[in-house]
N, C-alpha and C positions, 0 to 999 in steps of 0.2 A: 504494500500500500504506500501511497505518498504521505509526506509528513505535514501537508497543509492542514491547518485548523481554521475553521471559519463558521459562520452562522449556519450555512447549508449543511455542512458535515455534522454539526451538533444536532440539528433537527433529525436527520435520519438515523444517527447513532443513538439518539434518545429513544426513538421508536423501537429500535432493536433491543435496547436494554430493558424495555418493558416486558418482553416476551422470552428472552433467552435466559439460560442459567450459565453464569460465567464461572471460571475457575477461581478468580480472585476479584473481590470488590475492594478498591482502595478509597478511603475517605480522607480528603485533604490533598491539595495540589500545590503545596509549597515544595521546597527542594526535596525533602524526604519523601513526600507522597508521590511526586512526579518520578523520583528515583525508584520508588517501589513499583510504580506502573511500568517503567522501563525494564527493571530487573525481571519482573514476572513475565512480561510480554516477550522479552528476548529469550526466555527459557522455553517459549512455545506455549505458555499458558494463555487462556482467554482472559481479558482484563476489562473491567469498567472502573473508571476513576472519576469521582465526583468532588466538587467543591461548592460550598454555598455562595462563593463570590467569584473571584477570578484567579487565574494562575498567579502565584506569588503574592496573593493579597495580604497575607499575614506576616509572620516573622521574617520570612526569607528575603523580603525586599528591604528590610530595615537593618541589615547587617552592616558591619564595618567594611565590607567588600574585601576582606582578607581571606586568602587561602593559605593558611599558615601552618608551619611545621611544629607548633606546640611548644615553643620556647618557654612560655609562662608555666606550662604544665610540668616541665622539667624542674623549674624553680620550686614548685610545690610538691615535688616527689611523685607526680603522676606519670611515671615513665611509660606505662602502657598506652595512655592517652596520647602522649607526645609521639611515640612510635607510630601509632595508628594515623595520626595527623600527617606525619612525614610521608608515609606510604601513600595516603590518599592524595596529598599534594602532588606527589610525583606522577600519579596516574592522570590527574587533571592537566598538569603541565605538558606531559609527553604524549598522551594518547587520547584522552576524552575530549578536552576542549582547549587545545593550544591557541585557538583564535580568541578565546575569551579570558584565558588565565595566563599570566606572565609574571616574571620577577619584577620587583620594584625595590628601589633603595630607600632605606630609612636611617635617619641620623638621630643619635641620642646625644644631645649637646652636653659637654662636660663643663657645666657652669659651677660657680662656687657652691651651689646647693648639692652637688654630687661629689661626695668625698672620694679620695683616690682609692680607698679600700673598696668602696661600692663599685667604682668604675672597673677595678680589677675583677671583681666577682661577676659583673655583668659581661665583661669580655670572655671570661671563662665559660659563662652560660652560652654565649653566642658560638663559641668553639664546640661546645657539646651539641648544640643544634646543628652545626655544620657537619659533625660526625654522623648525626642521624640522616642528614641529607645524603651523605656518601653511602651509608648503609642501605638506604632505601633505593639507591640506584640513580638518583637525579644527577645528571652531569653538571660539572661546574659551569659550562657554557650557558646553561639555562638558569642557574642559580649561583651567582658568585659568592665567595666566602666573606667573612667579616674582616674588618680592618680598623685601625685607628687612623684618623686623619687630622691634620693640623688645623688650627683655627681658621687660617685663610681659605683652605679648601671647604671647610664647613660653611663659612660665610658665602662662598661662591655658590654652594648648593642651596643655601637658605639665607638670603640676605637680611631677613627680618630678625635673625637671632641677635641677642644682646652680645656685643663684642667685649664689653668690659668684663674681665675675669674669665673669659672663655679659654679653656685649655685645649680645645679641639673638640672632637666628637668621635663616638663609636659608629662606624658605618656597617650596617647589616643589610641583608637582602631577604625578602620573603615573597610569597606569591600574593597576587591580588587578582580579583575578577573585575573586568571592565564594568559590569553591572550585574548584581546578584539576580535581579528579576529576569534578565535576559538568559542567564544560565538556566533558570527554571523553565522558561519558554522553550529553550533548546531541548531540555530533558523531556518535556511533555510532547514536543513534536517528534522527537526520536521514538518515544513510546508509541505514538500514533502510527509512525512508519512501520512499527512491528505489530500493528493490529490493535493496540489498546484504544478503547473508547474514552476520550477525554471530554468530560461533561462538566463545564463550568455553569454557574448559576443553578446548581442542583443541590439542594440542602438535605443532608441526612437528618431525619427527625428522630429515628430510633435505630439502634444496631442490634443484631443478633448474630449468632454463629453461622446462620444460613442466609444472611442478606440484610437489607435495610429498607425502612420506609423512607422515601425521599419526596421532596417537593420541588417541582420546576419553578424557580423563583421568577421566571419571566411570564408564566401563565397561571401560577397558583395551583396547578394540577398535582395531586399526590398519587403515588404509585409505589410498587415494590420492585426492588432489584434483587433477584435471587442469586446466590453465590455459594460455592463450595468452601470458600475461605474468605474471611473479612479481616482487613487490616486497617486499624485506626491510626492515621498519620496526621492528625489535626493539631499536633504540637501542644501549645499552651492551652488549647481548648479541649484536649483529649478527655479530661475528666467529666466534661458535660455530656459526652456520649457513653463513656465507660466510667461510672462513678467509683469503681474500685481503684482507679489510678490516682495517686496522690502526687501533686506537683507543687512546686514553690516558684511561681512566676517571678522573674526579675526584669526590671525595666532598664533598658539601655538607651540613653539619649545621645543623639549626634546634632551638632550645629552645621548649618550650611552657610559658610562664610562667602561674602561677595568676592568676585574676581578682583585681585589686587590687594586684598586685605592683608596678605602676608608677602607682598612683593612677588618677585619671579621665583616661586618655590619650585625647585627641581628634584626634591626628594621629600619623602614623608618624614615626620618627626615623631619620636618617642619622648614624651616629656614626663619625668618622674612625678608621681602624685605625692605631695608632701605627707610624711608620716606613714607611707606604705612601703613595704620592702620590695615587692615585685609587681607593682601595678603602675601603669603608665597611661597618660592621655595620648591619643593617636591623632596626628594631623596628616591628612591624606589629600594631596592635590588631585583634581579631576581634569580630564582632557578638555572639558568645556570651560575651564577657567575657575569654576567654583572650587572651594576647599571644604572637605568634611573634617570636623573635629569632634572627637568623642573619647571616651565612652563612659557613661555612668553605669553603675551596677547597684540598683536599689530594689528591695523587695516590693512587690505589688500586693496590696491588701484589697480585699473586696472583689466584686465581680470583674471578670476579664473583658475589657472592651474590644470591639472589632478593630478599631483604630485608636491606639493609645495616644494621649497627649504628652507633649514634652513640657514639663512644668518650668516656670521661670527660675525655680531654685536650681534645677539641673543646668539651665543656660548660664546662670551666674557662676556656678561651680566650674564649668568647663572653661569659661572665659578667664577665670582667675588662674586655673592650673596652667593652661597654655600660655597665658601671659607671663608666667614666671621665667620663661626662657627667651622672651622677645625684647627687642630694643624699645618698644612702646606697648603699653597695655592694649589689649583688644577692647573695643567699645561695643555696646549693645547695637549701635548702628551698623557695625560690621557684619551683623548676623542677618542674612537674607531669609533664612528659614530654619526650621529645626524638625527633626523627626525622632520618634521613639519606637523601639521594638521590644517585644516581650520574649525572653528566653524561657523555654520549657524545662527548667531544671528539675531533676528528679528529687523528690523529698527523701531524705535519709531514712524515713520510716517505712519506705516501700518494702525493703527487705529482699528484693530480687538479687540474684547472684551478681548481676552486672549493673545494679543500680548504683546511685551515687554514694560515696562514702562521706563521712562527716556528720556532725550532730545536727538534728532536725532544727534546733533552735539557733544555729549559727547564722552568720551573714550569708546572703545569697552569693556574694563574691567568693566565698570560701567553698561553695559546693562544687563537686566534681562536674566536669563537662562530659563524663562518660555517659554513653547512652544505655537505655534499658529496653529490652523486648519482653513484654508481659502478656500473659494469657489470662483472660477473665474466665469465670466459671462457665459462661455460655459459649466459650470458644473463640471470642473475638481476640485477635492479636493486636496489641498496641505498642507502637515504637515511639519513645520519647527521649528527651535529653539530647546530648550530642551538640553538634554545631555544623555550620554550613560546610566546612572542609570535609567532614566525614559523612555527608549525606549518603554517599554510595555504599559505604560499609553498613550503615544503619539499614538501608533498603535491603541489602543482601541478607542481613541477619533476620529481618522481618519476614522475608519470603521463605527463607530456610525454615523458620519456626511455623509459619502458616501452611507451608506445602512441603513437608519433609521428604516426599518421594519425587519431587521435581528434579530435573537435571541441574547440574551445577551452574552457578551464576557466571555470566559472560561479561559483565559490565566493566571489569577492571581494565579492559583493553578495547572497549566498544566506543568508537568515536560518535560524538553528537553531530546533529545536522550542522553544517558549516565548518566542520573540522578538516575538510579537505584542502588541497592546494589552492592558493589565491592567485588569480590571474595577474600577470605583470601589469603594472600601471594602475592597479586599483587604488583609489584614495585611501590613505592610512586610516582615517576615521571609520570609513565603511568597512574596511577589512577587519578592524578590531571588533566591530559590532556584529558583522554578518559572516565573516570568514569567506569560505568559497561561494557563498550565496550573494556576495556583494555585487557580482556582475549582474545578477537578476534585478537587484534594486536599481542599478544604473540603467538597465534596459527600460525600466518604467519611465525614467526621466527622458530617455531618447525617444520613446514612443509618444510621450506627452510632455513637451518642454515646460509646461506650467507646473508639473510636479517637481521640477528641479528647484523651485523657489524655497528658500529657507523659511522655517516656521519660527524656530527659536534654538539657541545654542548650537547652530549649524545643522540641526535636524531638518530634513526636507519633507515636503508634502508626500513625496514618493515613499518615504519610510513609513508614514502613517498609513498610506494605502496598502503597502506590503503587510503591515501588521493586521489590517482588516482581512486581507485575502488569505494570509498564510499563518498568522500567529495567534489566531483566536480572539482578537479584540472585538468586543461586541458593542462598546459605547465609548464616549469621549474620555471617561475616566480611565478605562483600560489603556487608551492610547497615551494619555498625558502622565499618568501616575505609575504605570508599570512597563509598558512597551518602551516608553522613554521616561526620563526623570524630569521632564519640563515642569511638572506640577509641584516639585519641592519648593518652588518660590512662587508666591501668590501672583505677583504681577506678571511673571512669565506665563503662568497658567492661563490667566485671563487673556493675554495677548494671543495665545495659541489656540484657544478654545474654538473660534470659528473655523480654523483650518481642520481641527480634529473632527468637528461635526460634519464638515464637507467631505472628509475622507470616508466616512461611514457609507456614503452613497456609492462607493466603489465596490461594495461587497459582491 
């Protein structure tokens, strides 16, 4: 089958889902759920995957965009999690999505606030992380090793750093994804190419071991999807469908800084959080000129919202922390927008063999990022915890648990759509977003020159049309908030909204 997702395909696959019995029903289409759909479909299993909203609607689009080797987990003694992260990073860099995932440099400025003993310990940690890189098979050409650079070199890479007292910086490299939501779209489309039915705007109302009661959110119609195995991959919302699952949601806030707020930033920054041994604020420049700064780690109390708010207290905290390394403090006016995501951390009281360690009453920042695969009494398999980097391993483990007699997983070396060779002369921005499919996006512009018109941040009308025809976008919010990230800044979103609405007519 082809990989294109669109409104017409959704309609006829929804009709099929009403009558067929599938091998696996997946609930949730974030990175893990889309990864489960791909893992199961690529093993030859029939799959239906549903989500109440859109692809990457929840946690997956609010990540730090890191595909990292688990250095922080080494610092806290979680060697197994660090190793798993390094192995999965290697798979993404080399085989699965080399067009979307690449190495990026990060500076840790050695300011007077970083004692020499701490700097030595951090460099030792970087070298341990580099040893994991080598052991996982990632070649140095894809992921350079760490080094210490002089103050002049650090200022050349990050001119906004405070020069007074700067002893240089530690330079490290790690993976990053150009856009986490685009990774999820690629996963879902690859699953569709293997026969999975990808059904967005389809809310699971109740789960059982033999299927689910669902509602088409576009029509209000309710019906049953029958399945031989059911996997709950709804992340932080998993307990709403499987009450036996205990989670401790954690809120992570990022700022979206205006272009130029940190000068010509050529590397990311790791800024130590005062009073913390191994926690850092992350500053990550984007190709569109914006800069993301994060990340908080605060427990969430009360009901879990569909779209969490970034409170002003988080904004002020991040501005203060990042500002400790800069030659001028960041101002609230430098913030063009903010976003918050919720991590589905496993409660230490779960008791599963691979659930989180640590006391249930501790800080969310101290909980393990290890994932857990849990089976409820009615047979529903739930996969929770983990992080973006390890989505594939989480998916493999979930399918193994739900379908123990299925053939072995193939996804460690299975390329996603767009991972093939890129035609010479393809513009770099398109190549980074679409890989080998960039030529098809360019063809839309050649067929209709009006589609070459930029909408915002260099994104063209052709890319919006491509998302409607091939990436499953059903409305303007899908286009602005997930297929692109125009919607992170309110004024950009308002300016691009007419073009997004016009693109829907190209379905």
